Residue frames as a rotation matrix with the C-alpha (Angstrom) as fourth column:
MET 1
-0.160 0.937 0.311 24.20
0.980 0.188 -0.062 -11.26
-0.116 0.295 -0.948 9.11
ASN 2
-0.874 -0.203 0.442 23.16
0.322 -0.923 0.212 -8.03
0.365 0.327 0.872 7.43
ASP 3
-0.183 0.839 -0.512 20.55
0.919 -0.039 -0.392 -6.24
-0.349 -0.543 -0.764 9.73
ARG 4
-0.858 -0.238 -0.454 20.57
0.078 -0.936 0.343 -3.13
-0.507 0.259 0.822 7.45
ILE 5
0.232 0.960 -0.160 17.50
0.014 -0.167 -0.986 -1.81
-0.973 0.226 -0.052 5.78
THR 6
-0.678 -0.451 0.581 17.64
0.526 0.255 0.812 -2.75
-0.514 0.855 0.064 2.07
VAL 7
0.153 0.619 -0.770 16.41
-0.134 -0.759 -0.637 -0.11
-0.979 0.201 -0.033 -0.34
LEU 8
-0.334 -0.149 0.931 15.65
0.914 0.189 0.358 -0.07
-0.229 0.971 0.073 -4.07
ILE 9
-0.329 0.268 -0.906 15.49
-0.133 -0.963 -0.236 3.41
-0.935 0.043 0.352 -5.67
VAL 10
-0.161 0.395 0.904 13.12
0.931 0.364 0.007 3.69
-0.327 0.843 -0.427 -8.68
ASP 11
0.371 0.239 -0.897 13.26
-0.069 -0.957 -0.283 6.85
-0.926 0.167 -0.338 -10.88
ASP 12
0.710 -0.080 0.700 13.63
0.677 0.350 -0.647 7.37
-0.193 0.933 0.303 -14.49
HIS 13
0.783 -0.501 0.369 16.11
-0.253 -0.798 -0.547 10.22
0.569 0.335 -0.751 -14.06
ALA 14
0.322 -0.796 -0.513 19.68
0.629 0.585 -0.512 9.13
0.707 -0.158 0.689 -13.30
VAL 15
-0.498 -0.620 0.606 20.60
-0.029 -0.687 -0.726 12.18
0.867 -0.379 0.324 -11.48
VAL 16
0.260 0.643 0.721 17.78
-0.860 -0.186 0.476 11.65
0.440 -0.743 0.504 -8.97
ARG 17
0.914 0.084 -0.398 18.76
0.087 0.915 0.394 8.11
0.397 -0.395 0.828 -8.26
GLN 18
-0.002 -0.994 -0.105 22.43
0.627 0.081 -0.775 8.99
0.779 -0.068 0.623 -7.87
GLY 19
-0.389 -0.120 0.913 21.58
-0.461 -0.833 -0.306 11.84
0.797 -0.540 0.269 -5.52
VAL 20
0.631 0.676 0.380 19.30
-0.700 0.285 0.655 9.74
0.334 -0.680 0.653 -3.33
ARG 21
0.812 -0.300 -0.500 21.70
0.309 0.949 -0.067 6.87
0.494 -0.101 0.863 -3.37
ALA 22
-0.143 -0.925 0.353 24.70
0.201 -0.377 -0.904 9.07
0.969 -0.059 0.240 -2.44
PHE 23
-0.081 0.271 0.959 22.80
-0.840 -0.537 0.080 10.38
0.537 -0.799 0.271 0.74
LEU 24
0.808 0.577 0.118 21.30
-0.530 0.625 0.573 7.00
0.257 -0.526 0.811 1.75
GLU 25
0.620 -0.602 -0.503 24.72
0.402 0.795 -0.455 5.23
0.674 0.080 0.735 1.50
THR 26
-0.387 -0.654 0.650 26.07
-0.334 -0.557 -0.760 7.66
0.859 -0.512 -0.003 4.19
GLN 27
0.308 0.630 0.713 23.52
-0.922 0.013 0.387 6.16
0.235 -0.777 0.584 6.65
PRO 28
-0.727 -0.634 0.264 25.16
-0.686 0.680 -0.257 3.16
-0.017 -0.369 -0.929 8.64
ASP 29
-0.550 0.531 0.644 21.80
-0.220 0.652 -0.726 1.40
-0.806 -0.541 -0.242 8.86
ILE 30
0.595 0.746 -0.301 20.64
-0.369 -0.080 -0.926 1.66
-0.715 0.662 0.227 5.29
GLN 31
-0.568 -0.760 0.316 21.87
0.046 0.354 0.934 -0.33
-0.822 0.545 -0.166 2.33
VAL 32
0.270 0.604 -0.750 20.93
-0.779 -0.321 -0.539 0.54
-0.566 0.729 0.384 -1.32
ILE 33
-0.152 -0.316 0.936 20.71
0.091 0.939 0.332 -2.81
-0.984 0.136 -0.114 -3.23
GLY 34
-0.524 -0.134 0.841 19.93
0.809 0.230 0.540 -1.46
-0.266 0.964 -0.012 -6.63
GLU 35
-0.468 0.412 -0.782 18.32
-0.333 -0.902 -0.275 1.18
-0.818 0.132 0.559 -8.86
ALA 36
-0.264 0.518 0.813 15.63
0.837 0.542 -0.073 0.87
-0.479 0.662 -0.577 -11.52
ALA 37
-0.930 -0.109 -0.352 14.91
-0.053 -0.906 0.420 3.39
-0.365 0.409 0.837 -14.25
SER 38
-0.438 0.874 -0.212 11.34
-0.671 -0.160 0.724 2.10
0.598 0.459 0.656 -14.96
GLY 39
0.234 0.763 0.602 8.54
-0.969 0.233 0.082 0.31
-0.078 -0.603 0.794 -13.35
ALA 40
0.860 0.200 -0.470 9.13
-0.335 0.915 -0.224 -2.91
0.386 0.350 0.854 -15.16
GLU 41
-0.101 -0.977 -0.189 12.84
-0.113 0.200 -0.973 -2.99
0.988 -0.077 -0.131 -14.05
ALA 42
-0.341 0.060 0.938 11.77
-0.909 -0.275 -0.313 -2.24
0.239 -0.959 0.149 -10.47
VAL 43
0.664 0.703 0.256 9.42
-0.744 0.655 0.131 -5.32
-0.076 -0.278 0.958 -10.47
ARG 44
0.666 -0.416 -0.619 12.22
-0.037 0.810 -0.585 -7.54
0.745 0.413 0.524 -11.76
LEU 45
-0.415 -0.887 0.202 14.66
-0.195 -0.130 -0.972 -6.37
0.889 -0.443 -0.119 -9.01
VAL 46
-0.158 0.426 0.891 12.12
-0.986 -0.111 -0.121 -6.71
0.047 -0.898 0.437 -6.37
GLU 47
0.815 0.462 -0.350 11.38
-0.508 0.860 -0.050 -10.14
0.278 0.218 0.936 -7.55
ARG 48
0.367 -0.787 -0.496 15.08
0.207 0.589 -0.781 -10.99
0.907 0.184 0.379 -7.17
TYR 49
-0.548 -0.835 -0.038 15.92
0.200 -0.087 -0.976 -9.17
0.812 -0.543 0.215 -3.97
ALA 50
0.344 0.847 -0.406 12.75
0.664 0.087 0.743 -8.48
0.664 -0.525 -0.532 -2.01
PRO 51
-0.663 -0.603 0.444 14.09
0.196 -0.712 -0.674 -5.17
0.722 -0.359 0.591 -0.62
ASP 52
-0.574 0.440 -0.691 12.70
0.760 -0.029 -0.649 -3.89
-0.305 -0.898 -0.318 2.78
VAL 53
0.195 0.542 -0.817 11.76
0.215 -0.837 -0.504 -0.52
-0.957 -0.077 -0.280 1.16
VAL 54
-0.204 -0.085 0.975 11.15
0.979 0.011 0.206 0.69
-0.028 0.996 0.081 -2.41
LEU 55
-0.366 0.120 -0.923 11.47
0.036 -0.989 -0.143 4.52
-0.930 -0.085 0.358 -3.25
MET 56
-0.245 0.404 0.881 9.10
0.903 0.427 0.055 4.79
-0.354 0.809 -0.469 -6.09
ASP 57
-0.837 0.126 -0.533 8.72
-0.335 -0.888 0.316 7.70
-0.434 0.443 0.785 -8.57
LEU 58
-0.101 0.929 0.357 5.20
0.119 0.368 -0.922 7.77
-0.988 -0.051 -0.147 -10.14
VAL 59
0.820 0.354 -0.450 5.50
-0.352 -0.309 -0.883 9.30
-0.452 0.882 -0.129 -13.62
MET 60
-0.333 -0.936 0.118 7.73
-0.423 0.260 0.868 6.99
-0.843 0.239 -0.482 -15.79
PRO 61
-0.209 0.191 -0.959 7.60
-0.960 0.150 0.239 5.81
0.189 0.970 0.152 -19.42
GLY 62
-0.523 0.033 -0.852 6.07
-0.192 0.969 0.155 2.42
0.831 0.244 -0.500 -19.93
MET 63
0.154 0.557 -0.816 4.98
0.755 0.466 0.461 0.85
0.637 -0.688 -0.349 -16.48
ASP 64
0.108 -0.114 0.988 4.28
-0.286 -0.955 -0.079 3.78
0.952 -0.274 -0.136 -14.17
GLY 65
-0.785 -0.541 0.303 4.78
-0.413 0.091 -0.906 3.88
0.462 -0.836 -0.295 -10.55
VAL 66
0.045 0.865 0.499 1.16
-0.965 0.167 -0.202 2.91
-0.258 -0.473 0.843 -9.51
GLU 67
0.712 0.362 -0.602 1.23
-0.578 0.788 -0.210 -0.17
0.398 0.497 0.771 -11.72
ALA 68
-0.162 -0.885 -0.436 4.70
-0.159 0.460 -0.874 -1.12
0.974 -0.072 -0.215 -10.50
THR 69
-0.635 -0.022 0.772 3.66
-0.770 -0.068 -0.635 -0.61
0.066 -0.997 0.026 -6.78
ARG 70
0.440 0.884 0.159 0.70
-0.888 0.454 -0.067 -2.93
-0.132 -0.111 0.985 -7.34
ALA 71
0.652 -0.294 -0.699 2.87
-0.202 0.821 -0.533 -5.65
0.731 0.489 0.477 -8.97
ILE 72
-0.429 -0.897 0.105 5.57
-0.358 0.062 -0.932 -5.22
0.829 -0.438 -0.347 -6.29
LYS 73
-0.347 0.417 0.840 3.02
-0.929 -0.030 -0.369 -5.67
-0.128 -0.909 0.398 -3.39
ARG 74
0.726 0.580 -0.370 1.83
-0.674 0.707 -0.216 -8.75
0.136 0.406 0.904 -5.17
LEU 75
0.374 -0.755 -0.540 5.37
-0.088 0.550 -0.830 -10.22
0.923 0.358 0.140 -5.54
SER 76
-0.496 -0.715 -0.493 6.73
0.532 0.199 -0.823 -9.09
0.686 -0.670 0.282 -2.12
PRO 77
0.479 0.865 0.146 4.07
0.462 -0.390 0.797 -8.06
0.746 -0.315 -0.587 0.33
ARG 78
0.472 -0.453 -0.757 6.74
0.819 -0.093 0.566 -7.42
-0.327 -0.887 0.327 3.01
SER 79
-0.604 -0.680 0.415 8.40
0.790 -0.579 0.202 -4.77
0.103 0.450 0.887 0.76
GLN 80
0.269 0.636 -0.723 7.14
0.636 -0.681 -0.362 -1.27
-0.723 -0.362 -0.588 1.76
VAL 81
-0.120 -0.127 0.985 6.70
0.921 -0.384 0.063 1.31
0.371 0.914 0.163 -0.93
ILE 82
-0.014 0.023 -1.000 7.46
0.503 -0.864 -0.027 4.95
-0.864 -0.503 0.000 -0.31
VAL 83
0.581 0.164 0.797 6.25
0.797 -0.317 -0.515 7.17
0.168 0.934 -0.314 -3.22
LEU 84
-0.144 -0.606 -0.782 8.85
0.446 -0.745 0.496 9.94
-0.884 -0.277 0.377 -3.89
THR 85
-0.066 0.337 0.939 7.37
0.998 0.011 0.067 12.29
0.012 0.942 -0.336 -6.42
SER 86
-0.953 -0.300 -0.045 6.74
0.302 -0.953 -0.038 15.88
-0.032 -0.050 0.998 -7.52
TYR 87
-0.469 0.873 0.133 2.95
-0.123 -0.214 0.969 15.44
0.875 0.438 0.208 -7.81
HIS 88
-0.978 0.196 -0.077 0.61
0.108 0.155 -0.982 15.98
-0.181 -0.968 -0.173 -4.91
ASP 89
-0.462 0.860 -0.215 -2.83
-0.872 -0.396 0.289 16.00
0.163 0.321 0.933 -6.83
ASP 90
0.161 0.686 0.710 -5.71
-0.673 0.602 -0.429 13.50
-0.722 -0.409 0.559 -6.33
GLU 91
0.775 0.113 -0.622 -5.02
-0.587 0.496 -0.640 12.01
0.236 0.861 0.451 -9.68
HIS 92
-0.018 -0.881 -0.473 -1.59
-0.387 0.443 -0.809 10.67
0.922 0.168 -0.349 -8.35
ILE 93
-0.510 -0.205 0.835 -2.33
-0.846 -0.055 -0.530 10.34
0.155 -0.977 -0.145 -4.57
PHE 94
0.270 0.708 0.653 -5.29
-0.819 0.525 -0.231 8.08
-0.507 -0.472 0.721 -4.31
PRO 95
0.823 0.052 -0.566 -4.24
-0.387 0.780 -0.492 5.54
0.416 0.624 0.662 -7.03
ALA 96
-0.179 -0.961 -0.209 -0.71
-0.414 0.266 -0.870 5.18
0.892 -0.069 -0.446 -5.45
ILE 97
-0.561 0.009 0.828 -2.23
-0.817 0.157 -0.555 4.55
-0.135 -0.988 -0.081 -1.94
ARG 98
0.423 0.881 0.213 -4.67
-0.841 0.469 -0.270 2.23
-0.338 -0.065 0.939 -3.21
ALA 99
0.598 -0.373 -0.710 -2.13
-0.381 0.647 -0.661 0.28
0.705 0.665 0.245 -5.17
GLY 100
0.718 -0.239 -0.654 -0.33
0.539 0.785 0.306 -0.45
0.440 -0.572 0.692 -1.90
ALA 101
-0.143 -0.887 0.439 2.05
0.255 -0.461 -0.850 2.44
0.956 -0.010 0.292 -1.21
LEU 102
0.092 0.198 -0.976 2.70
0.982 0.146 0.122 2.95
0.167 -0.969 -0.181 2.56
SER 103
0.048 -0.172 -0.984 4.06
0.453 -0.874 0.175 6.52
-0.890 -0.454 0.036 2.43
TYR 104
0.539 0.216 0.814 3.84
0.820 -0.356 -0.448 9.51
0.193 0.909 -0.369 0.13
LEU 105
0.109 -0.583 -0.805 6.65
0.506 -0.665 0.549 12.13
-0.856 -0.467 0.223 0.05
LEU 106
0.985 0.146 0.091 7.38
0.151 -0.477 -0.866 14.93
-0.083 0.867 -0.492 -2.27
LYS 107
0.434 -0.893 0.121 10.92
0.772 0.299 -0.561 15.43
0.465 0.337 0.819 -3.85
ASP 108
0.083 -0.473 0.877 11.51
-0.278 -0.856 -0.436 18.57
0.957 -0.208 -0.203 -1.93
VAL 109
0.980 0.145 -0.140 11.73
0.077 0.373 0.925 16.40
0.186 -0.917 0.354 1.27
SER 110
0.441 -0.830 0.340 14.97
-0.897 -0.409 0.165 16.92
0.003 -0.378 -0.926 3.29
PRO 111
-0.218 -0.598 -0.771 17.63
-0.498 0.747 -0.439 14.16
0.839 0.289 -0.461 3.15
ASP 112
-0.922 -0.248 0.298 17.35
-0.363 0.280 -0.889 13.57
0.137 -0.927 -0.348 6.79
ALA 113
-0.185 0.941 0.282 13.55
-0.807 0.018 -0.590 13.31
-0.560 -0.337 0.757 6.61
LEU 114
0.463 0.313 -0.829 13.76
-0.789 0.572 -0.225 10.79
0.404 0.758 0.512 3.79
ALA 115
-0.610 -0.650 -0.453 16.14
-0.292 0.716 -0.634 8.62
0.737 -0.254 -0.627 5.70
ASP 116
-0.815 0.333 0.475 13.65
-0.467 0.109 -0.878 8.72
-0.344 -0.937 0.067 8.60
ALA 117
0.225 0.937 -0.266 10.85
-0.924 0.119 -0.363 7.72
-0.308 0.327 0.893 6.35
VAL 118
-0.015 -0.360 -0.933 12.86
-0.599 0.750 -0.280 4.78
0.801 0.555 -0.227 5.12
ARG 119
-0.915 -0.375 0.150 13.40
-0.306 0.399 -0.864 3.73
0.264 -0.837 -0.480 8.79
ARG 120
-0.499 0.795 0.345 9.83
-0.625 -0.055 -0.779 4.16
-0.600 -0.604 0.524 9.62
ALA 121
0.331 0.627 -0.705 8.60
-0.927 0.356 -0.119 2.27
0.177 0.693 0.699 6.55
ALA 122
-0.452 -0.540 -0.710 10.84
-0.369 0.838 -0.402 -0.66
0.812 0.080 -0.578 7.55
ARG 123
-0.969 0.221 0.115 8.82
-0.062 0.233 -0.971 -0.72
-0.241 -0.947 -0.212 10.80
GLY 124
-0.512 0.831 0.216 5.54
0.819 0.398 0.413 -0.58
0.258 0.389 -0.885 8.87
GLU 125
0.061 0.477 -0.877 4.92
0.586 -0.728 -0.355 3.17
-0.808 -0.492 -0.324 9.75
ALA 126
0.340 0.286 0.896 3.57
0.906 -0.357 -0.230 5.59
0.254 0.889 -0.380 7.21
VAL 127
-0.471 -0.421 -0.775 4.90
0.368 -0.892 0.262 9.10
-0.802 -0.162 0.575 6.47
LEU 128
0.225 0.586 0.778 2.79
0.974 -0.144 -0.173 11.39
0.011 0.797 -0.604 4.51
HIS 129
-0.802 -0.437 0.408 3.54
0.509 -0.856 0.084 14.85
0.312 0.275 0.909 3.18
PRO 130
-0.761 0.505 -0.406 1.25
0.147 -0.476 -0.867 17.41
-0.631 -0.720 0.288 4.86
ARG 131
-0.540 0.562 -0.626 -0.56
-0.800 -0.573 0.176 18.18
-0.260 0.596 0.760 1.81
VAL 132
-0.535 0.244 -0.808 -1.17
-0.286 0.848 0.446 14.49
0.795 0.470 -0.384 1.00
ALA 133
-0.864 0.221 -0.452 -2.25
0.502 0.409 -0.762 13.85
0.016 -0.886 -0.464 4.65
ALA 134
-0.752 0.528 -0.396 -4.72
-0.263 -0.790 -0.555 16.70
-0.605 -0.313 0.732 4.40
ARG 135
-0.453 0.472 -0.756 -6.29
-0.847 0.037 0.531 15.22
0.278 0.881 0.384 1.24
LEU 136
-0.722 -0.010 -0.692 -6.62
0.074 0.993 -0.091 11.91
0.688 -0.117 -0.716 2.77
VAL 137
-0.851 0.415 -0.321 -8.36
0.352 -0.002 -0.936 13.20
-0.389 -0.910 -0.144 5.78
GLN 138
-0.578 0.676 -0.456 -10.72
-0.661 -0.716 -0.224 15.24
-0.478 0.172 0.861 3.76
GLU 139
-0.459 0.310 -0.833 -11.51
-0.654 0.517 0.553 12.16
0.601 0.798 -0.034 1.67
ILE 140
-0.808 0.125 -0.576 -12.24
0.442 0.776 -0.451 10.06
0.390 -0.619 -0.682 4.72
HIS 141
-0.715 0.601 -0.358 -14.55
0.053 -0.463 -0.885 12.75
-0.698 -0.651 0.298 6.19
ALA 142
-0.420 0.542 -0.728 -16.42
-0.902 -0.338 0.269 12.92
-0.100 0.769 0.631 2.78
GLU 143
-0.611 0.225 -0.759 -16.89
-0.152 0.907 0.392 9.09
0.777 0.355 -0.520 2.77
ARG 144
-0.890 0.285 -0.355 -18.25
0.446 0.386 -0.808 9.17
-0.093 -0.877 -0.471 6.27
LYS 145
-0.664 0.668 -0.336 -20.92
-0.488 -0.728 -0.482 11.54
-0.566 -0.157 0.809 5.12
GLN 146
-0.739 0.361 -0.568 -22.30
-0.505 0.261 0.823 9.07
0.445 0.895 -0.011 2.59
ALA 147
0.247 0.833 0.496 -25.65
-0.969 0.212 0.126 7.52
0.000 -0.511 0.859 3.41
PRO 148
-0.082 -0.250 0.965 -25.56
-0.484 0.856 0.180 3.84
-0.871 -0.452 -0.191 4.40
SER 149
0.672 0.527 0.520 -27.23
0.214 0.534 -0.818 2.76
-0.709 0.661 0.246 1.14
GLN 150
0.833 -0.446 -0.326 -24.65
-0.524 -0.451 -0.722 4.69
0.175 0.773 -0.610 -0.85
ALA 151
-0.099 -0.917 0.386 -21.71
-0.957 0.194 0.215 3.14
-0.272 -0.348 -0.897 1.16
MET 152
0.089 0.154 0.984 -23.21
-0.169 0.976 -0.137 -0.35
-0.982 -0.154 0.113 0.72
SER 153
0.961 0.262 -0.092 -23.21
-0.130 0.130 -0.983 0.09
-0.245 0.956 0.159 -3.11
ALA 154
0.187 -0.963 -0.192 -19.40
-0.976 -0.205 0.076 -0.01
-0.113 0.174 -0.978 -2.89
PHE 155
-0.622 -0.349 0.701 -19.90
-0.471 0.882 0.022 -3.77
-0.626 -0.317 -0.713 -2.22
ALA 156
0.300 0.912 -0.280 -22.45
-0.803 0.083 -0.590 -4.43
-0.515 0.402 0.757 -4.81
ASP 157
0.300 -0.237 -0.924 -20.28
-0.763 0.522 -0.381 -6.77
0.572 0.820 -0.024 -6.87
LEU 158
-0.774 -0.534 0.341 -19.48
-0.627 0.568 -0.534 -8.97
0.091 -0.626 -0.774 -3.78
THR 159
-0.164 0.737 -0.656 -21.38
-0.037 0.660 0.750 -12.15
0.986 0.147 -0.081 -3.12
GLU 160
0.700 0.553 0.451 -22.86
-0.439 -0.165 0.883 -12.84
0.563 -0.817 0.127 0.21
ARG 161
0.783 -0.545 -0.299 -20.09
0.620 0.724 0.303 -15.22
0.052 -0.422 0.905 1.11
GLU 162
-0.129 -0.838 0.530 -17.50
0.706 -0.453 -0.544 -12.61
0.696 0.305 0.650 -0.01
LEU 163
0.171 0.188 0.967 -19.08
-0.385 -0.891 0.241 -10.09
0.907 -0.414 -0.080 2.33
GLU 164
0.972 0.234 -0.010 -18.99
-0.081 0.376 0.923 -12.49
0.220 -0.897 0.384 5.15
VAL 165
0.409 -0.903 -0.131 -15.25
0.901 0.422 -0.096 -13.09
0.142 -0.079 0.987 4.52
LEU 166
-0.140 -0.445 0.884 -14.61
0.344 -0.859 -0.378 -9.33
0.929 0.251 0.274 4.23
ARG 167
0.641 0.519 0.565 -16.38
-0.402 -0.401 0.824 -8.68
0.654 -0.755 -0.049 7.61
LEU 168
0.948 -0.266 -0.175 -14.14
0.303 0.589 0.749 -11.24
-0.096 -0.763 0.639 9.20
ILE 169
-0.028 -0.958 0.287 -10.96
0.895 -0.152 -0.420 -9.87
0.446 0.244 0.861 7.64
ALA 170
0.075 0.066 0.995 -12.08
-0.076 -0.995 0.072 -6.36
0.994 -0.081 -0.069 9.04
GLN 171
0.885 0.372 0.281 -12.34
-0.344 0.113 0.932 -8.00
0.315 -0.921 0.228 12.37
GLY 172
0.147 -0.975 0.169 -8.70
-0.989 -0.140 0.057 -9.05
-0.032 -0.175 -0.984 12.12
LEU 173
0.648 0.199 0.735 -9.18
-0.270 0.963 -0.023 -12.78
-0.712 -0.183 0.678 11.58
SER 174
-0.549 -0.808 -0.214 -6.49
-0.605 0.207 0.769 -14.76
-0.577 0.552 -0.602 9.73
ASN 175
-0.366 0.334 -0.868 -7.37
-0.810 0.346 0.474 -17.07
0.459 0.877 0.144 6.83
ALA 176
-0.763 -0.051 -0.644 -7.30
0.169 0.946 -0.275 -20.15
0.623 -0.319 -0.714 9.11
GLU 177
-0.863 0.469 -0.190 -9.56
0.146 -0.129 -0.981 -18.48
-0.484 -0.874 0.043 11.59
ILE 178
-0.324 0.775 -0.543 -12.07
-0.877 -0.461 -0.135 -17.51
-0.355 0.432 0.829 8.95
ALA 179
-0.436 0.153 -0.887 -12.03
-0.491 0.786 0.377 -21.06
0.754 0.600 -0.268 7.47
ALA 180
-0.916 0.100 -0.389 -12.83
0.360 0.633 -0.685 -22.39
0.178 -0.768 -0.616 10.98
ARG 181
-0.729 0.638 -0.249 -15.59
-0.253 -0.589 -0.768 -19.80
-0.636 -0.496 0.590 11.52
LEU 182
-0.094 0.693 -0.715 -17.33
-0.964 -0.243 -0.109 -20.41
-0.249 0.679 0.691 8.21
TYR 183
0.200 0.149 0.968 -16.68
-0.268 0.959 -0.093 -24.11
-0.942 -0.241 0.232 8.04
ILE 184
0.996 -0.005 -0.088 -14.77
-0.086 0.195 -0.977 -24.00
0.022 0.981 0.194 4.78
SER 185
0.558 -0.830 0.006 -11.25
0.826 0.557 0.085 -24.74
-0.073 -0.043 0.996 3.74
GLU 186
0.204 -0.543 -0.815 -8.40
0.241 -0.779 0.579 -22.31
-0.949 -0.315 -0.028 3.96
ARG 187
-0.748 -0.545 0.378 -7.90
0.465 -0.023 0.885 -22.68
-0.474 0.838 0.271 0.34
THR 188
0.014 0.892 0.452 -11.51
0.937 -0.169 0.305 -21.60
0.349 0.420 -0.838 -0.36
VAL 189
0.615 0.068 -0.786 -10.90
0.540 -0.762 0.357 -18.60
-0.575 -0.644 -0.505 2.00
LYS 190
-0.400 -0.888 -0.228 -7.80
0.293 -0.360 0.886 -17.68
-0.868 0.287 0.404 -0.06
SER 191
-0.662 0.207 0.720 -9.92
0.745 0.080 0.662 -17.72
0.079 0.975 -0.208 -3.18
HIS 192
0.519 0.854 -0.047 -12.66
0.836 -0.495 0.236 -15.54
0.178 -0.161 -0.971 -1.69
VAL 193
0.373 -0.407 -0.834 -10.00
0.345 -0.774 0.532 -13.07
-0.862 -0.486 -0.148 -0.44
SER 194
-0.721 -0.661 0.207 -8.39
0.404 -0.158 0.901 -12.97
-0.563 0.733 0.381 -3.92
ASN 195
-0.269 0.701 0.660 -11.84
0.864 -0.127 0.488 -12.21
0.426 0.701 -0.571 -5.44
ILE 196
0.636 0.508 -0.581 -12.61
0.722 -0.658 0.216 -9.42
-0.272 -0.556 -0.785 -2.94
LEU 197
-0.126 -0.780 -0.613 -9.25
0.260 -0.623 0.738 -7.67
-0.957 -0.066 0.281 -3.67
SER 198
-0.807 -0.146 0.571 -9.87
0.580 -0.017 0.815 -7.95
-0.109 0.989 0.099 -7.44
LYS 199
0.010 0.973 0.231 -13.45
0.954 -0.078 0.290 -6.74
0.300 0.218 -0.929 -7.21
LEU 200
0.835 0.388 -0.390 -12.64
0.515 -0.801 0.305 -3.77
-0.194 -0.456 -0.869 -5.07
HIS 201
0.632 -0.641 0.435 -9.37
0.249 -0.363 -0.898 -2.89
0.734 0.676 -0.070 -6.73
LEU 202
0.781 -0.332 0.529 -7.29
-0.625 -0.392 0.675 -3.23
-0.017 -0.858 -0.514 -3.54
ALA 203
0.102 -0.911 -0.400 -3.81
-0.774 0.180 -0.607 -4.31
0.624 0.372 -0.687 -3.08
ASP 204
-0.734 -0.482 -0.478 -3.98
-0.024 0.722 -0.691 -6.41
0.679 -0.496 -0.542 0.16
ARG 205
-0.109 0.717 -0.688 -6.14
0.785 0.487 0.383 -7.57
0.610 -0.498 -0.616 3.12
THR 206
-0.547 -0.193 -0.815 -5.12
0.739 -0.569 -0.361 -4.61
-0.393 -0.799 0.454 5.21
GLN 207
-0.954 0.279 -0.112 -6.44
-0.292 -0.776 0.558 -2.17
0.069 0.565 0.822 2.54
ALA 208
-0.433 0.861 -0.265 -9.68
0.137 0.354 0.925 -4.32
0.891 0.365 -0.271 2.44
ALA 209
-0.241 0.287 -0.927 -10.14
0.964 0.184 -0.194 -4.12
0.114 -0.940 -0.321 6.28
ILE 210
-0.831 -0.281 -0.481 -9.64
0.345 -0.937 -0.049 -0.40
-0.437 -0.206 0.876 6.08
TYR 211
-0.928 0.373 -0.022 -11.98
-0.155 -0.331 0.931 -0.17
0.340 0.867 0.365 3.25
ALA 212
-0.298 0.818 -0.493 -14.73
0.619 0.558 0.553 -2.19
0.727 -0.140 -0.672 4.82
TRP 213
-0.331 0.175 -0.927 -14.68
0.859 -0.351 -0.373 0.17
-0.391 -0.920 -0.034 7.98
LYS 214
-0.818 -0.045 -0.574 -14.50
-0.074 -0.980 0.183 3.42
-0.571 0.193 0.798 6.11
GLN 215
-0.815 0.555 -0.167 -17.42
-0.252 -0.080 0.964 2.30
0.522 0.828 0.205 3.78
GLY 216
-0.325 0.777 0.539 -19.71
-0.943 -0.309 -0.123 1.49
0.071 -0.548 0.833 6.63
LEU 217
-0.063 0.225 -0.972 -19.71
-0.302 0.924 0.234 -2.37
0.951 0.308 0.010 6.22
MET 218
-0.528 -0.371 -0.764 -18.91
0.496 0.595 -0.632 -2.70
0.689 -0.713 -0.130 9.98
ARG 219
-0.578 0.368 0.729 -21.46
-0.519 -0.855 0.020 -0.45
0.630 -0.367 0.685 11.41
ASP 220
0.439 0.854 -0.281 -23.70
-0.486 0.488 0.725 -3.12
0.756 -0.182 0.629 12.51
GLU 221
0.315 -0.492 -0.811 -20.82
0.588 0.772 -0.240 -5.05
0.745 -0.401 0.533 14.14
GLY 222
-0.678 -0.614 0.404 -19.72
0.178 -0.670 -0.720 -1.91
0.714 -0.416 0.564 15.84
ARG 223
-0.122 0.790 0.601 -23.14
-0.810 -0.429 0.399 -1.36
0.573 -0.438 0.692 17.46
ALA 224
0.644 0.447 -0.620 -23.49
-0.162 0.872 0.461 -4.90
0.747 -0.197 0.634 18.33
SER 225
0.101 -0.705 -0.702 -20.23
0.727 0.534 -0.431 -4.95
0.679 -0.467 0.567 20.30
SER 226
-0.611 -0.286 0.738 -20.84
-0.128 -0.884 -0.450 -1.50
0.781 -0.370 0.504 22.08
């Protein structure tokens, strides 16, 4: 049984793919299962192999890294995406994180730090370049300063039932638990969750939970439990 961490490398530059692969293959606990030169090719390989970790470039012709990340997280939610790019501006950081990327690294990362990020991603742990982490913290602080009415406008497209489901997701309830709480079928819950993710442009229920807390939806629940 192979217990090594499986990795897919995605970059439109062959020299980058080859360099990253050459180093990772020296690591006894990491196995590179493939390379992709485009986002579309990456999606096909993920569908075939479901790797533990995907190293994702962002700027590529055709399907870019953000779109590919979103598609990969739909196909294989267990596959963790590490962005490996030269860009650290808001235009690239926030769409990538919202699409489902777990970690965000710049291409000046040391080989050992990259291998460590792969191991951490396989455990579900995020690693962020300091500049990226600083921008995310600034964004969270800015969001916290929003007035409650402004925050609630983020959920204006959701129905009352979808808001109920989102609150329960943010409380950590599973689909089965939500179905029991609301006296509806699990299939109906799945439909509500899908609608919520689509309307809020989020990749998965974890992002939805974080978003609900950050945007102030859970303030009343927090006060009630204190």
